[in-house]
BASEKE-595475 format. One record per residue (C-alpha): chain; z, y, x. Coordinates in Angstrom, 3 decimals. Layout:
BEGIN
(vonu A, (Z, Y, X));
...
***
This chain:
BEGIN
(vonu A, (-0.032, -0.012, 0.093));
(vonu A, (-0.858, 3.368, 1.180));
(vonu A, (2.334, 5.094, 1.907));
(vonu A, (1.100, 8.758, 1.419));
(vonu A, (0.142, 7.979, -2.307));
(vonu A, (3.118, 5.957, -3.236));
(vonu A, (5.754, 8.008, -5.430));
(vonu A, (9.324, 6.931, -5.177));
(vonu A, (10.564, 5.004, -8.110));
(vonu A, (13.516, 6.438, -10.252));
(vonu A, (15.860, 3.632, -10.792));
(vonu A, (18.093, 4.209, -13.614));
(vonu A, (21.181, 2.354, -13.529));
(vonu A, (22.063, 0.178, -16.372));
(vonu A, (25.721, 0.732, -15.597));
(vonu A, (27.443, 3.276, -17.965));
(vonu A, (28.880, 6.549, -16.540));
(vonu A, (32.500, 6.343, -16.191));
(vonu A, (34.444, 8.878, -18.278));
(vonu A, (36.424, 11.325, -16.267));
(vonu A, (39.775, 10.505, -15.501));
(vonu A, (42.611, 12.701, -16.570));
(vonu A, (43.843, 15.052, -14.123));
(vonu A, (40.454, 15.525, -12.782));
(vonu A, (38.788, 19.096, -12.445));
(vonu A, (36.727, 18.650, -15.482));
(vonu A, (39.711, 18.061, -17.616));
(vonu A, (41.602, 21.261, -16.678));
(vonu A, (38.687, 23.473, -17.756));
(vonu A, (38.408, 22.252, -21.284));
(vonu A, (42.075, 22.984, -21.977));
(vonu A, (41.934, 26.566, -20.584));
(vonu A, (39.174, 27.175, -22.956));
(vonu A, (41.326, 26.145, -25.931));
(vonu A, (44.210, 28.245, -25.042));
(vonu A, (41.976, 31.281, -24.770));
(vonu A, (40.564, 30.925, -28.215));
(vonu A, (44.024, 30.439, -29.739));
(vonu A, (45.518, 33.634, -27.974));
(vonu A, (42.292, 35.634, -29.060));
(vonu A, (42.742, 34.529, -32.674));
(vonu A, (46.411, 35.469, -32.670));
(vonu A, (45.827, 38.876, -31.157));
(vonu A, (42.992, 39.407, -33.776));
(vonu A, (45.376, 38.584, -36.574));
(vonu A, (48.087, 40.648, -34.982));
(vonu A, (45.629, 43.585, -34.888));
(vonu A, (44.400, 43.080, -38.393));
(vonu A, (48.261, 42.982, -39.611));
(vonu A, (48.834, 46.195, -37.713));
(vonu A, (46.006, 47.910, -39.175));
(vonu A, (46.823, 46.647, -42.789));
(vonu A, (50.449, 47.011, -42.661));
(vonu A, (51.186, 49.659, -40.235));
(vonu A, (48.308, 52.039, -39.501));
(vonu A, (46.726, 52.284, -42.865));
(vonu A, (50.042, 52.766, -44.744));
(vonu A, (51.126, 55.355, -42.084));
(vonu A, (47.782, 57.228, -42.271));
(vonu A, (48.046, 57.161, -46.124));
(vonu A, (51.484, 58.361, -45.882));
(vonu A, (50.652, 61.092, -43.671));
(vonu A, (47.778, 62.203, -45.956));
(vonu A, (49.902, 62.754, -48.905));
(vonu A, (52.662, 64.340, -46.910));
(vonu A, (50.598, 66.731, -44.914));
(vonu A, (48.452, 67.739, -47.921));
(vonu A, (51.192, 67.907, -50.464));
(vonu A, (49.538, 65.582, -52.867));
(vonu A, (51.135, 63.357, -55.379));
(vonu A, (51.073, 59.755, -54.449));
(vonu A, (49.008, 57.325, -56.459));
(vonu A, (50.428, 55.423, -59.315));
(vonu A, (52.500, 58.498, -60.744));
(vonu A, (52.082, 58.995, -64.626));
(vonu A, (53.500, 61.351, -67.177));
(vonu A, (52.728, 59.735, -70.378));
(vonu A, (49.288, 58.471, -70.012));
(vonu A, (48.095, 61.060, -67.674));
(vonu A, (47.843, 59.903, -64.095));
(vonu A, (48.634, 62.584, -61.410));
(vonu A, (47.976, 60.624, -58.189));
(vonu A, (46.208, 62.574, -55.538));
(vonu A, (46.770, 65.833, -57.269));
(vonu A, (48.454, 69.021, -55.837));
(vonu A, (51.215, 70.533, -57.772));
(vonu A, (48.971, 73.309, -59.119));
(vonu A, (46.371, 70.701, -60.158));
(vonu A, (48.947, 68.516, -61.740));
(vonu A, (50.380, 71.502, -63.773));
(vonu A, (46.789, 72.439, -64.949));
(vonu A, (46.287, 68.853, -66.096));
(vonu A, (49.638, 68.763, -67.816));
(vonu A, (49.059, 72.195, -69.344));
(vonu A, (45.846, 70.732, -70.946));
(vonu A, (47.810, 68.000, -72.500));
(vonu A, (51.248, 69.284, -73.201));
(vonu A, (50.886, 73.090, -73.099));
(vonu A, (49.352, 73.340, -76.473));
(vonu A, (50.961, 75.346, -79.285));
(vonu A, (53.083, 73.196, -81.692));
(vonu A, (53.078, 74.553, -85.378));
(vonu A, (56.445, 74.440, -87.013));
(vonu A, (57.127, 74.890, -90.696));
(vonu A, (60.160, 77.048, -91.356));
(vonu A, (61.884, 76.693, -94.668));
(vonu A, (64.892, 78.050, -96.434));
(vonu A, (64.654, 75.298, -99.017));
(vonu A, (62.564, 77.142, -101.412));
(vonu A, (60.033, 79.109, -99.311));
(vonu A, (57.925, 78.053, -96.433));
(vonu A, (56.417, 79.978, -93.619));
(vonu A, (54.388, 78.993, -90.340));
(vonu A, (55.713, 79.649, -86.911));
(vonu A, (55.361, 78.268, -83.287));
(vonu A, (57.805, 76.081, -81.604));
(vonu A, (57.406, 78.287, -78.501));
(vonu A, (58.756, 81.068, -80.494));
(vonu A, (62.174, 79.314, -80.636));
(vonu A, (62.046, 78.571, -76.852));
(vonu A, (61.000, 75.030, -77.367));
(vonu A, (58.054, 73.420, -75.449));
(vonu A, (57.224, 71.024, -72.597));
(vonu A, (58.196, 72.124, -69.046));
(vonu A, (54.758, 71.330, -67.249));
(vonu A, (56.026, 72.924, -64.075));
(vonu A, (59.076, 70.717, -63.854));
(vonu A, (56.976, 67.758, -64.643));
(vonu A, (54.459, 68.487, -61.841));
(vonu A, (57.216, 69.144, -59.503));
(vonu A, (59.054, 65.884, -60.533));
(vonu A, (55.615, 64.020, -59.973));
(vonu A, (55.550, 65.661, -56.470));
(vonu A, (58.937, 64.845, -55.682));
(vonu A, (57.948, 60.959, -55.666));
(vonu A, (57.814, 59.986, -52.033));
(vonu A, (58.300, 63.582, -50.793));
(vonu A, (61.347, 65.606, -49.682));
(vonu A, (63.554, 62.617, -48.663));
(vonu A, (64.066, 60.675, -45.520));
(vonu A, (61.209, 58.632, -44.076));
(vonu A, (62.499, 55.317, -45.347));
(vonu A, (63.107, 56.516, -48.854));
(vonu A, (59.700, 58.160, -49.000));
(vonu A, (57.777, 55.098, -47.632));
(vonu A, (59.772, 52.963, -50.046));
(vonu A, (58.883, 55.221, -53.231));
(vonu A, (55.260, 55.269, -52.063));
(vonu A, (55.025, 51.523, -51.747));
(vonu A, (56.825, 51.295, -55.233));
(vonu A, (54.372, 53.844, -56.857));
(vonu A, (51.358, 52.021, -55.306));
(vonu A, (52.290, 48.548, -56.317));
(vonu A, (53.893, 48.945, -59.891));
(vonu A, (53.404, 52.630, -60.726));
(vonu A, (55.977, 55.432, -61.199));
(vonu A, (56.504, 56.716, -64.938));
(vonu A, (58.002, 60.279, -65.397));
(vonu A, (59.362, 61.147, -68.773));
(vonu A, (57.975, 64.476, -70.228));
(vonu A, (60.478, 67.277, -69.579));
(vonu A, (61.508, 69.306, -72.719));
(vonu A, (62.030, 73.033, -72.246));
(vonu A, (64.495, 75.040, -74.357));
(vonu A, (65.915, 78.463, -74.247));
(vonu A, (68.841, 78.870, -76.608));
(vonu A, (69.151, 82.709, -76.187));
(vonu A, (65.207, 82.973, -76.989));
(vonu A, (65.861, 80.807, -80.076));
(vonu A, (68.808, 82.858, -81.260));
(vonu A, (66.742, 86.136, -80.906));
(vonu A, (63.865, 84.602, -82.921));
(vonu A, (66.316, 83.632, -85.581));
(vonu A, (67.672, 87.217, -85.781));
(vonu A, (64.042, 88.307, -85.908));
(vonu A, (63.487, 85.961, -88.800));
(vonu A, (66.290, 87.237, -90.807));
(vonu A, (64.215, 90.463, -91.542));
(vonu A, (61.769, 88.252, -93.370));
(vonu A, (63.974, 85.398, -94.696));
(vonu A, (67.126, 87.316, -95.598));
(vonu A, (67.424, 88.477, -99.232));
(vonu A, (70.148, 91.320, -99.153));
(vonu A, (72.984, 91.142, -101.713));
(vonu A, (72.462, 93.870, -104.351));
(vonu A, (75.621, 95.962, -104.939));
(vonu A, (76.345, 97.007, -108.609));
(vonu A, (74.507, 100.294, -109.079));
(vonu A, (74.568, 103.080, -111.484));
(vonu A, (71.836, 105.659, -112.236));
(vonu A, (71.155, 108.352, -114.656));
(vonu A, (67.912, 108.273, -116.613));
(vonu A, (66.945, 111.038, -119.300));
(vonu A, (70.584, 112.037, -119.366));
(vonu A, (71.795, 108.439, -119.878));
(vonu A, (74.184, 106.488, -117.671));
(vonu A, (72.550, 103.101, -116.711));
(vonu A, (74.827, 100.281, -114.837));
(vonu A, (72.720, 97.939, -112.586));
(vonu A, (74.472, 94.562, -112.279));
(vonu A, (75.325, 93.082, -108.984));
(vonu A, (73.376, 90.304, -107.329));
(vonu A, (74.134, 87.819, -104.635));
(vonu A, (71.942, 87.653, -101.647));
(vonu A, (71.288, 85.078, -98.879));
(vonu A, (70.758, 85.030, -95.032));
(vonu A, (70.247, 82.820, -92.135));
(vonu A, (73.537, 81.386, -90.669));
(vonu A, (72.165, 81.954, -87.290));
(vonu A, (74.690, 79.909, -85.406));
(vonu A, (74.629, 77.119, -87.568));
(vonu A, (70.835, 76.927, -87.233));
(vonu A, (70.954, 77.325, -83.490));
(vonu A, (73.299, 74.480, -83.218));
(vonu A, (70.971, 72.311, -85.376));
(vonu A, (68.236, 73.066, -82.842));
(vonu A, (70.576, 72.730, -79.775));
(vonu A, (71.358, 69.071, -80.893));
(vonu A, (67.698, 67.886, -80.624));
(vonu A, (65.149, 70.623, -79.683));
(vonu A, (62.495, 67.903, -79.546));
(vonu A, (62.571, 67.521, -83.409));
(vonu A, (60.640, 70.839, -83.666));
(vonu A, (57.751, 69.185, -81.557));
(vonu A, (57.994, 65.642, -83.276));
(vonu A, (58.505, 66.711, -86.846));
(vonu A, (57.206, 70.318, -86.874));
(vonu A, (59.735, 71.599, -89.117));
(vonu A, (62.791, 73.927, -88.967));
(vonu A, (65.096, 73.828, -91.843));
(vonu A, (67.156, 77.083, -91.796));
(vonu A, (70.863, 77.029, -92.642));
(vonu A, (71.329, 79.642, -95.396));
(vonu A, (74.588, 81.253, -96.470));
(vonu A, (75.321, 83.347, -99.583));
(vonu A, (76.119, 87.019, -99.167));
(vonu A, (78.333, 88.356, -101.800));
(vonu A, (77.878, 92.181, -102.870));
(vonu A, (80.416, 94.537, -101.846));
(vonu A, (80.397, 96.406, -105.102));
(vonu A, (80.556, 94.035, -107.944));
(vonu A, (81.677, 96.305, -110.826));
(vonu A, (80.853, 99.983, -111.601));
(vonu A, (81.630, 100.250, -115.177));
(vonu A, (84.729, 102.348, -114.740));
(vonu A, (82.796, 104.801, -112.561));
(vonu A, (79.989, 104.974, -115.238));
(vonu A, (82.537, 106.102, -117.648));
(vonu A, (83.609, 108.821, -115.431));
(vonu A, (79.994, 110.132, -115.035));
(vonu A, (79.544, 109.943, -118.789));
(vonu A, (82.596, 112.012, -119.301));
(vonu A, (80.916, 114.654, -117.145));
(vonu A, (77.626, 114.578, -119.025));
(vonu A, (79.350, 114.718, -122.298));
(vonu A, (81.217, 117.935, -121.588));
(vonu A, (80.052, 121.088, -123.296));
(vonu A, (78.622, 123.038, -120.206));
(vonu A, (77.973, 126.787, -120.584));
(vonu A, (77.252, 129.271, -117.627));
(vonu A, (78.584, 132.793, -118.383));
(vonu A, (77.457, 135.826, -116.215));
(vonu A, (78.445, 139.504, -116.402));
(vonu A, (76.626, 142.437, -115.219));
(vonu A, (79.244, 145.316, -114.422));
(vonu A, (76.487, 147.735, -113.893));
(vonu A, (74.952, 147.372, -117.364));
(vonu A, (78.185, 145.935, -118.979));
(vonu A, (76.294, 143.097, -120.492));
(vonu A, (77.353, 139.444, -120.828));
(vonu A, (74.931, 136.407, -120.501));
(vonu A, (75.359, 132.898, -121.638));
(vonu A, (73.192, 129.756, -120.858));
(vonu A, (73.923, 126.563, -122.498));
(vonu A, (73.226, 123.586, -120.529));
(vonu A, (72.370, 120.279, -122.051));
(vonu A, (73.474, 116.841, -120.508));
(vonu A, (69.963, 116.264, -119.263));
(vonu A, (69.802, 119.323, -117.233));
(vonu A, (73.313, 118.360, -115.709));
(vonu A, (71.907, 115.057, -114.948));
(vonu A, (69.099, 116.640, -112.905));
(vonu A, (71.872, 118.262, -110.643));
(vonu A, (73.571, 114.973, -109.933));
(vonu A, (72.900, 111.938, -107.831));
(vonu A, (74.738, 108.794, -107.642));
(vonu A, (74.904, 108.072, -103.754));
(vonu A, (76.380, 105.001, -102.088));
(vonu A, (78.579, 105.825, -99.198));
(vonu A, (79.890, 102.961, -97.324));
(vonu A, (81.379, 100.674, -99.887));
(vonu A, (81.596, 102.946, -102.835));
(vonu A, (79.467, 105.586, -104.967));
(vonu A, (80.137, 109.104, -104.975));
(vonu A, (78.765, 111.874, -107.422));
(vonu A, (76.638, 114.197, -105.189));
(vonu A, (75.497, 117.679, -106.594));
(vonu A, (71.915, 118.258, -105.616));
(vonu A, (71.950, 121.852, -104.343));
(vonu A, (68.161, 122.248, -104.286));
(vonu A, (68.130, 121.409, -108.094));
(vonu A, (70.759, 123.963, -108.884));
(vonu A, (68.733, 126.362, -106.727));
(vonu A, (65.606, 125.646, -108.912));
(vonu A, (67.702, 126.206, -111.955));
(vonu A, (69.037, 129.613, -110.646));
(vonu A, (65.379, 130.675, -109.975));
(vonu A, (64.630, 129.789, -113.676));
(vonu A, (67.534, 131.934, -114.741));
(vonu A, (66.712, 134.720, -112.656));
(vonu A, (63.161, 134.846, -114.132));
(vonu A, (64.703, 135.317, -117.546));
(vonu A, (66.825, 138.292, -116.270));
(vonu A, (65.237, 141.800, -116.397));
(vonu A, (64.156, 144.180, -113.625));
(vonu A, (66.156, 143.916, -110.576));
(vonu A, (68.954, 141.576, -111.935));
(vonu A, (69.731, 138.149, -110.198));
(vonu A, (72.470, 135.634, -109.687));
(vonu A, (73.590, 134.369, -106.293));
(vonu A, (72.766, 130.903, -105.920));
(vonu A, (75.947, 130.314, -103.900));
(vonu A, (77.873, 131.663, -106.762));
(vonu A, (76.227, 129.515, -109.180));
(vonu A, (76.512, 126.381, -107.057));
(vonu A, (80.291, 126.957, -106.466));
(vonu A, (80.899, 127.514, -110.337));
(vonu A, (78.896, 124.392, -111.264));
(vonu A, (80.864, 122.339, -108.718));
(vonu A, (84.241, 123.429, -110.394));
(vonu A, (82.811, 122.963, -113.794));
(vonu A, (81.780, 119.356, -112.889));
(vonu A, (85.417, 118.767, -111.788));
(vonu A, (86.687, 119.801, -115.185));
(vonu A, (87.748, 123.319, -113.969));
(vonu A, (87.124, 126.245, -116.350));
(vonu A, (84.052, 128.187, -114.990));
(vonu A, (84.748, 131.932, -114.438));
(vonu A, (81.889, 134.273, -115.375));
(vonu A, (79.368, 134.792, -112.583));
(vonu A, (78.507, 138.239, -111.668));
(vonu A, (74.839, 139.438, -112.138));
(vonu A, (73.622, 141.467, -109.137));
(vonu A, (70.908, 143.948, -108.434));
(vonu A, (68.140, 144.135, -105.912));
(vonu A, (67.378, 147.290, -104.104));
(vonu A, (64.456, 149.132, -105.729));
(vonu A, (61.987, 151.808, -104.968));
(vonu A, (61.262, 155.436, -106.084));
(vonu A, (57.933, 157.283, -105.860));
(vonu A, (58.625, 161.096, -105.134));
(vonu A, (57.311, 163.408, -107.931));
(vonu A, (56.313, 166.978, -107.393));
(vonu A, (59.361, 169.303, -106.936));
(vonu A, (61.900, 166.503, -106.498));
(vonu A, (65.069, 166.797, -104.441));
(vonu A, (67.372, 164.302, -103.172));
(vonu A, (70.201, 165.670, -105.390));
(vonu A, (67.917, 165.533, -108.478));
(vonu A, (66.794, 162.023, -107.593));
(vonu A, (70.437, 160.921, -107.050));
(vonu A, (71.564, 162.340, -110.224));
(vonu A, (68.716, 160.905, -112.286));
(vonu A, (69.150, 157.427, -110.620));
(vonu A, (73.006, 157.870, -110.880));
(vonu A, (73.225, 157.420, -107.185));
(vonu A, (74.928, 159.637, -104.377));
(vonu A, (72.310, 161.303, -102.676));
(vonu A, (73.569, 160.595, -99.078));
(vonu A, (73.287, 156.734, -99.703));
(vonu A, (69.774, 157.248, -100.343));
(vonu A, (69.357, 159.147, -97.145));
(vonu A, (71.086, 156.344, -95.500));
(vonu A, (68.648, 153.814, -96.876));
(vonu A, (65.704, 155.823, -95.617));
(vonu A, (66.345, 156.928, -91.940));
(vonu A, (65.328, 160.417, -90.843));
(vonu A, (64.928, 161.630, -94.325));
(vonu A, (66.233, 165.078, -95.527));
(vonu A, (65.850, 166.770, -98.816));
(vonu A, (63.236, 169.207, -97.403));
(vonu A, (61.258, 166.272, -96.011));
(vonu A, (60.208, 164.930, -99.535));
(vonu A, (56.491, 164.862, -100.232));
(vonu A, (54.666, 164.015, -103.374));
(vonu A, (53.891, 160.334, -103.559));
(vonu A, (56.553, 159.117, -100.816));
(vonu A, (57.987, 155.887, -101.618));
(vonu A, (61.888, 155.719, -101.193));
(vonu A, (63.952, 152.862, -100.886));
(vonu A, (66.895, 152.843, -103.267));
(vonu A, (70.030, 150.679, -102.441));
(vonu A, (71.186, 148.132, -104.671));
(vonu A, (73.481, 149.372, -107.258));
(vonu A, (75.979, 146.816, -106.282));
(vonu A, (76.853, 149.086, -103.230));
(vonu A, (78.619, 151.341, -105.776));
(vonu A, (80.659, 148.411, -106.911));
(vonu A, (81.920, 146.558, -103.741));
(vonu A, (85.168, 145.119, -104.825));
(vonu A, (85.615, 142.095, -107.155));
(vonu A, (85.213, 143.160, -110.773));
(vonu A, (87.983, 143.072, -113.196));
(vonu A, (85.938, 141.908, -116.123));
(vonu A, (88.118, 142.502, -119.019));
(vonu A, (88.753, 146.373, -118.225));
(vonu A, (86.358, 149.208, -118.184));
(vonu A, (86.723, 152.917, -117.992));
(vonu A, (84.090, 155.069, -119.560));
(vonu A, (83.874, 158.753, -118.790));
(vonu A, (81.583, 161.133, -120.464));
(vonu A, (80.774, 164.441, -118.784));
(vonu A, (79.164, 165.716, -121.870));
(vonu A, (82.186, 165.048, -124.166));
(vonu A, (84.700, 165.571, -121.417));
(vonu A, (86.398, 162.471, -122.548));
(vonu A, (87.833, 159.296, -120.679));
(vonu A, (88.091, 156.127, -122.636));
(vonu A, (89.794, 153.081, -121.466));
(vonu A, (88.800, 149.612, -122.883));
(vonu A, (90.317, 146.217, -122.562));
(vonu A, (88.837, 143.046, -123.861));
(vonu A, (86.218, 145.050, -125.491));
(vonu A, (88.848, 147.235, -127.540));
(vonu A, (89.548, 150.791, -126.746));
(vonu A, (93.154, 151.469, -125.682));
(vonu A, (93.032, 155.264, -125.042));
(vonu A, (90.834, 158.195, -125.191));
(vonu A, (91.955, 161.016, -122.865));
(vonu A, (90.801, 164.690, -122.518));
(vonu A, (89.520, 165.336, -119.069));
(vonu A, (87.932, 167.987, -116.877));
(vonu A, (84.916, 167.055, -114.607));
(vonu A, (83.286, 168.808, -111.691));
(vonu A, (81.803, 172.413, -112.084));
(vonu A, (78.127, 173.022, -111.816));
(vonu A, (78.378, 173.793, -108.019));
(vonu A, (80.284, 170.681, -107.482));
(vonu A, (79.446, 168.295, -110.132));
(vonu A, (80.855, 164.822, -110.949));
(vonu A, (78.276, 162.163, -110.021));
(vonu A, (77.019, 160.032, -113.006));
(vonu A, (76.751, 156.323, -112.260));
(vonu A, (78.576, 152.930, -112.314));
(vonu A, (81.426, 152.773, -109.906));
(vonu A, (85.056, 151.160, -109.389));
(vonu A, (88.574, 152.097, -108.943));
(vonu A, (88.783, 151.506, -105.106));
(vonu A, (92.117, 153.121, -104.025));
(vonu A, (95.357, 154.065, -105.414));
(vonu A, (97.576, 156.749, -103.890));
(vonu A, (100.610, 158.232, -105.780));
(vonu A, (100.137, 161.777, -104.467));
(vonu A, (96.878, 162.322, -102.551));
(vonu A, (96.452, 165.516, -100.507));
(vonu A, (92.971, 167.321, -100.202));
(vonu A, (93.277, 169.619, -97.219));
(vonu A, (89.915, 171.286, -97.853));
(vonu A, (91.381, 172.884, -101.029));
(vonu A, (95.027, 172.528, -100.226));
(vonu A, (95.806, 170.463, -103.322));
(vonu A, (98.093, 167.697, -104.034));
(vonu A, (96.603, 165.104, -106.552));
(vonu A, (99.067, 162.960, -108.437));
(vonu A, (98.320, 159.309, -109.321));
(vonu A, (95.056, 159.606, -107.394));
(vonu A, (92.401, 156.762, -107.893));
(vonu A, (89.596, 156.802, -105.762));
(vonu A, (86.110, 156.069, -107.432));
(vonu A, (83.221, 156.937, -105.342));
(vonu A, (82.290, 158.618, -102.024));
(vonu A, (80.763, 162.001, -102.889));
(vonu A, (80.057, 162.253, -99.070));
(vonu A, (80.893, 159.569, -96.494));
(vonu A, (84.788, 159.257, -96.169));
(vonu A, (85.112, 161.997, -98.932));
(vonu A, (86.390, 160.110, -102.086));
(vonu A, (86.050, 161.846, -105.562));
(vonu A, (88.399, 160.064, -108.117));
(vonu A, (90.762, 160.266, -111.040));
(vonu A, (93.978, 162.045, -111.017));
(vonu A, (96.556, 164.177, -112.850));
(vonu A, (96.523, 168.017, -112.716));
(vonu A, (96.516, 169.061, -109.222));
(vonu A, (99.039, 171.345, -107.443));
(vonu A, (98.723, 173.730, -104.732));
(vonu A, (101.067, 173.489, -101.782));
(vonu A, (102.773, 176.783, -103.129));
(vonu A, (103.736, 174.733, -106.097));
(vonu A, (101.117, 176.088, -108.646));
(vonu A, (99.814, 173.566, -111.038));
(vonu A, (95.977, 174.093, -111.662));
(vonu A, (93.759, 173.627, -114.589));
(vonu A, (96.402, 172.819, -117.195));
(vonu A, (94.812, 175.191, -119.782));
(vonu A, (91.280, 174.287, -119.163));
(vonu A, (91.114, 170.471, -119.787));
(vonu A, (88.242, 169.658, -122.018));
(vonu A, (85.681, 171.541, -119.977));
(vonu A, (84.399, 171.192, -116.400));
(vonu A, (86.873, 172.497, -113.784));
(vonu A, (87.251, 170.416, -110.736));
(vonu A, (85.344, 170.081, -107.457));
(vonu A, (84.114, 166.698, -108.556));
(vonu A, (87.109, 164.754, -109.555));
(vonu A, (88.103, 163.648, -113.052));
(vonu A, (91.400, 165.506, -114.109));
(vonu A, (93.898, 164.327, -116.813));
(vonu A, (97.111, 165.247, -117.909));
(vonu A, (100.052, 164.188, -115.706));
(vonu A, (101.220, 161.576, -118.418));
(vonu A, (97.793, 160.201, -119.142));
(vonu A, (96.977, 160.092, -115.323));
(vonu A, (100.245, 158.196, -114.717));
(vonu A, (99.414, 155.830, -117.638));
(vonu A, (95.981, 154.994, -116.318));
(vonu A, (97.198, 154.741, -112.794));
(vonu A, (99.440, 151.622, -113.496));
(vonu A, (96.869, 150.108, -115.879));
(vonu A, (93.647, 150.151, -113.876));
(vonu A, (93.933, 148.146, -110.866));
(vonu A, (91.396, 148.201, -107.897));
(vonu A, (88.192, 146.610, -109.059));
(vonu A, (88.211, 148.232, -112.723));
(vonu A, (84.568, 149.330, -113.380));
(vonu A, (84.224, 153.133, -113.963));
(vonu A, (81.190, 154.292, -115.671));
(vonu A, (80.472, 157.866, -115.542));
(vonu A, (77.842, 159.027, -118.160));
(vonu A, (75.985, 162.397, -117.660));
***
């Protein structure tokens, strides 16, 4: 055989390959690999466990803590708040719990609509949001983690929180009293068309505020659940229950015969006005003052009545409203009404050709100097035709309270003095009045002063039983007196009585002057006729 072409023959042994013996190099390598895989699997499981049980929970915990969010699983009712901030949770709660709850308010007979919030009752969404946020927040680490795990696993239920403000509820009840309360009606009395009418008393009712408030305090939630508030009412008794006795008193007043009497001392005229009960009733008002009624006089009504009376008087006459009011008050009290005085307004006078102040004063029965005082800078020579002069009220000549039942009338023409009492003439005396150059002023005057023996230095005269009547000039009084006597002791004019003789005074005999002096007190009207 050619050795160069001959390939070597692979002889495969028929003997089996012996298995490696333990402890040989090949056996150690197999065991190392097994341990490696075991350790690696353990570490992998450990890593997964760390991620699942440590890292993920810690990162989740950190997220809710850092961002201030409510942990998952927190509920208020059926509303889940997990993952929301406090503000977001409140907004969500407001949408569910912040609605207005209508409440029917009743006193048993009447019904009104209101809102529960008006009585301070509602859901406190702020508190609920805060309580939800408090789960797993604001505590120690262990407690926070524990609450988070509990909320995650089984949920965390927060009960709705009710808000109630007792002060607000009480304020609202007080306010409702204006609508609900029915005031008690005291017995009343009124005058209609002159008739006395008695109005019976009626009980009222009002909210018992404290009892109603206590009812709300026990369970405020009832207002939200049932939507009804039953007011506790109390009966209010009237303070004045019977006025029948007072009505009788008023009836007595209206039943009186009522007359107003007035006297004009200037004109010597009497006036009477009969007043019926309807007119009296117009002057009165029954007014409740505290817990009783009083009879009030309506001054404005009396003023209206006085104007009506004054319109009936003539010329410049009038009644003083204050006098009438005073008299009516006394009359209503049952006091006898004194006659009222009729007064006179000031008047005017238009100057005629040739007039002098003396002539005007004589014609108007007024001392001329008083006309001058009423018209400043006026003198007798200043008068011009057509001038309008102010003439004072004639009441200025009768300044004292009038003695109504006595009057002295002096006639210059007859040279007589007549004294009257209660309309009857007591005496008629012969007199002497002023001479032509110093005449006695006609007019209506008064006895104004009394002096047992007056002295006139101008004429050196003593005037026994002197009674001043009017001022012929300021502080110069003319009057009535007995026959005068000079300081020498000479008695004047005894033989000339019955004709003018004096300087303006009215002269009587000594006896007549004494009689008149003690009869005519200050205030008696003296009428001097031309």
